[in-house]
Residue frames as qw, qx, qy, qz and C-alpha x, y, z in Angstrom:
[[0.381, 0.589, -0.230, -0.675, -17.84, 16.76, 19.39],
 [0.871, 0.216, 0.439, -0.057, -19.00, 14.24, 16.81],
 [0.120, -0.536, 0.611, 0.570, -16.34, 13.49, 14.22],
 [0.806, 0.479, 0.103, -0.333, -16.87, 12.26, 10.67],
 [0.417, -0.351, 0.745, 0.385, -14.97, 9.65, 8.76],
 [0.721, 0.596, 0.058, -0.348, -15.41, 9.53, 4.96],
 [0.671, -0.127, 0.569, 0.458, -13.52, 8.03, 2.08],
 [0.307, 0.739, -0.209, -0.563, -12.38, 9.83, -1.03],
 [0.793, 0.195, 0.527, 0.236, -12.41, 7.80, -4.24],
 [0.062, -0.631, 0.343, 0.693, -10.02, 9.43, -6.71],
 [0.634, 0.548, -0.181, -0.515, -10.38, 9.34, -10.48],
 [0.369, 0.443, -0.808, -0.120, -7.98, 6.38, -10.80],
 [0.805, -0.256, -0.491, -0.212, -10.04, 4.31, -8.32],
 [0.429, 0.103, -0.619, 0.650, -7.54, 4.83, -5.45],
 [0.459, -0.761, -0.361, -0.282, -9.22, 5.55, -2.13],
 [0.325, 0.234, -0.518, 0.755, -8.04, 7.54, 0.88],
 [0.335, -0.643, -0.656, 0.212, -9.71, 7.94, 4.25],
 [0.066, 0.521, 0.039, 0.850, -10.85, 11.44, 5.27],
 [0.408, -0.453, -0.655, 0.447, -11.38, 12.76, 8.76],
 [0.074, -0.617, -0.079, -0.779, -13.28, 15.81, 10.05],
 [0.166, -0.035, -0.735, 0.656, -13.56, 16.75, 13.74],
 [0.323, 0.308, 0.421, -0.790, -17.11, 18.02, 13.19],
 [0.451, 0.466, 0.757, 0.080, -20.23, 17.09, 11.28],
 [0.197, 0.786, 0.004, -0.586, -20.11, 20.58, 9.71],
 [0.140, -0.341, 0.746, 0.554, -18.11, 18.91, 6.89],
 [0.305, 0.368, 0.873, 0.096, -21.36, 17.23, 5.77],
 [0.268, 0.823, 0.240, -0.440, -22.59, 20.64, 4.67],
 [0.137, 0.744, -0.471, -0.454, -19.77, 20.48, 2.10],
 [0.289, 0.279, -0.880, -0.253, -19.23, 16.82, 1.25],
 [0.774, -0.056, 0.297, -0.556, -21.96, 14.17, 1.17],
 [0.442, -0.155, 0.875, 0.120, -21.54, 10.42, 0.81],
 [0.555, 0.487, 0.673, 0.049, -22.47, 9.40, -2.69],
 [0.235, 0.923, 0.013, -0.306, -21.70, 12.78, -4.15],
 [0.755, 0.133, 0.314, 0.561, -19.42, 13.02, -7.18],
 [0.058, 0.979, 0.049, -0.191, -17.59, 16.24, -7.96],
 [0.641, 0.653, -0.227, 0.335, -14.56, 17.66, -9.75],
 [0.710, -0.121, -0.325, 0.612, -11.23, 17.65, -7.96],
 [0.156, 0.357, -0.066, 0.919, -11.24, 21.45, -7.99],
 [0.525, -0.556, -0.177, -0.619, -14.58, 21.63, -6.19],
 [0.841, -0.348, -0.382, 0.158, -13.44, 18.98, -3.71],
 [0.560, 0.026, -0.311, 0.768, -10.40, 21.03, -2.70],
 [0.126, -0.435, -0.009, -0.892, -12.48, 24.16, -2.27],
 [0.705, -0.490, -0.271, -0.435, -15.08, 22.43, -0.20],
 [0.818, -0.218, -0.399, 0.353, -12.48, 20.65, 1.92],
 [0.325, 0.245, -0.245, 0.880, -10.65, 23.88, 2.69],
 [0.358, -0.445, -0.021, -0.821, -13.83, 25.66, 3.82],
 [0.816, -0.370, -0.334, -0.293, -15.40, 22.71, 5.60],
 [0.766, -0.119, -0.437, 0.456, -12.28, 21.69, 7.55],
 [0.182, 0.306, -0.229, 0.906, -11.60, 25.30, 8.53],
 [0.519, -0.455, -0.060, -0.721, -15.07, 25.63, 9.89],
 [0.879, -0.273, -0.391, -0.006, -14.79, 22.30, 11.67],
 [0.588, 0.082, -0.408, 0.694, -11.47, 23.40, 13.25],
 [0.117, -0.387, 0.141, -0.904, -13.13, 26.69, 14.40],
 [0.731, -0.446, -0.249, -0.453, -15.90, 24.72, 16.04],
 [0.815, -0.152, -0.416, 0.375, -13.29, 22.81, 17.96],
 [0.310, 0.260, -0.254, 0.878, -11.67, 26.11, 18.95],
 [0.393, -0.466, -0.054, -0.791, -14.99, 27.53, 20.14],
 [0.844, -0.393, -0.282, -0.234, -15.68, 24.45, 22.27],
 [0.881, -0.294, -0.161, 0.334, -12.24, 23.56, 23.63],
 [0.268, -0.911, 0.129, 0.285, -10.17, 26.75, 23.22],
 [0.262, -0.507, 0.659, 0.490, -7.75, 25.46, 20.58],
 [0.650, 0.460, -0.314, -0.516, -8.03, 24.60, 16.88],
 [0.938, -0.022, 0.342, -0.051, -7.89, 21.03, 15.60],
 [0.078, -0.660, 0.634, 0.396, -4.39, 20.36, 14.25],
 [0.479, 0.072, 0.858, 0.170, -5.60, 17.05, 12.75],
 [0.479, 0.777, 0.375, -0.160, -8.06, 19.00, 10.54],
 [0.098, 0.867, -0.354, -0.337, -5.09, 21.05, 9.31],
 [0.306, -0.370, 0.842, 0.244, -3.11, 17.85, 8.56],
 [0.558, 0.400, 0.727, -0.018, -6.10, 16.29, 6.77],
 [0.384, 0.882, 0.086, -0.259, -6.44, 19.40, 4.59],
 [0.042, -0.743, 0.585, 0.322, -2.72, 19.35, 3.75],
 [0.418, -0.105, 0.885, 0.175, -2.73, 15.61, 2.84],
 [0.528, 0.593, 0.594, -0.131, -5.86, 15.91, 0.77],
 [0.298, 0.905, -0.092, -0.288, -4.62, 18.93, -1.18],
 [0.209, -0.568, 0.739, 0.295, -1.28, 17.21, -1.76],
 [0.481, 0.139, 0.861, 0.093, -3.01, 14.15, -3.17],
 [0.458, 0.763, 0.398, -0.222, -5.43, 16.27, -5.31],
 [0.044, 0.794, -0.386, -0.467, -2.47, 17.94, -7.01],
 [0.317, -0.225, 0.854, 0.346, -1.76, 14.68, -8.86],
 [0.365, 0.479, 0.793, 0.093, -5.09, 14.76, -10.69],
 [0.080, 0.363, 0.406, 0.835, -6.65, 16.93, -13.34],
 [0.144, 0.071, 0.415, -0.896, -8.78, 19.62, -11.72],
 [0.609, 0.081, -0.177, -0.769, -11.85, 18.60, -13.75],
 [0.434, 0.024, -0.898, -0.068, -11.52, 14.84, -13.08],
 [0.648, -0.482, -0.170, -0.565, -14.30, 13.45, -10.95],
 [0.128, 0.214, -0.854, 0.456, -13.98, 12.16, -7.38],
 [0.607, -0.470, -0.501, -0.400, -16.62, 10.38, -5.32],
 [0.254, -0.434, 0.563, -0.656, -17.33, 10.80, -1.61],
 [0.691, -0.165, -0.688, -0.148, -18.05, 7.51, 0.14],
 [0.693, -0.645, 0.165, -0.278, -18.86, 6.52, 3.72],
 [0.190, 0.554, -0.797, 0.146, -15.91, 4.84, 5.35]]
């Protein structure tokens, strides 16, 4: 299954890597896109859950790394104003 590696640039310029086990995440996050933190968290939740389900459908188990990526990203996002803008970059 093709995985996707992106980079999240936070409002303060800090960057963090972002992993998805499936290209389905590209339906939610696109390199070059800029969006509010609130929208990012919603898209990450939905996109990673779909990606994990694709792994389950193919291999018989969900992707625990997708769950961990979601947890880490949501934890980081909590430090920023919900309306502040983030940028999605290629890694």
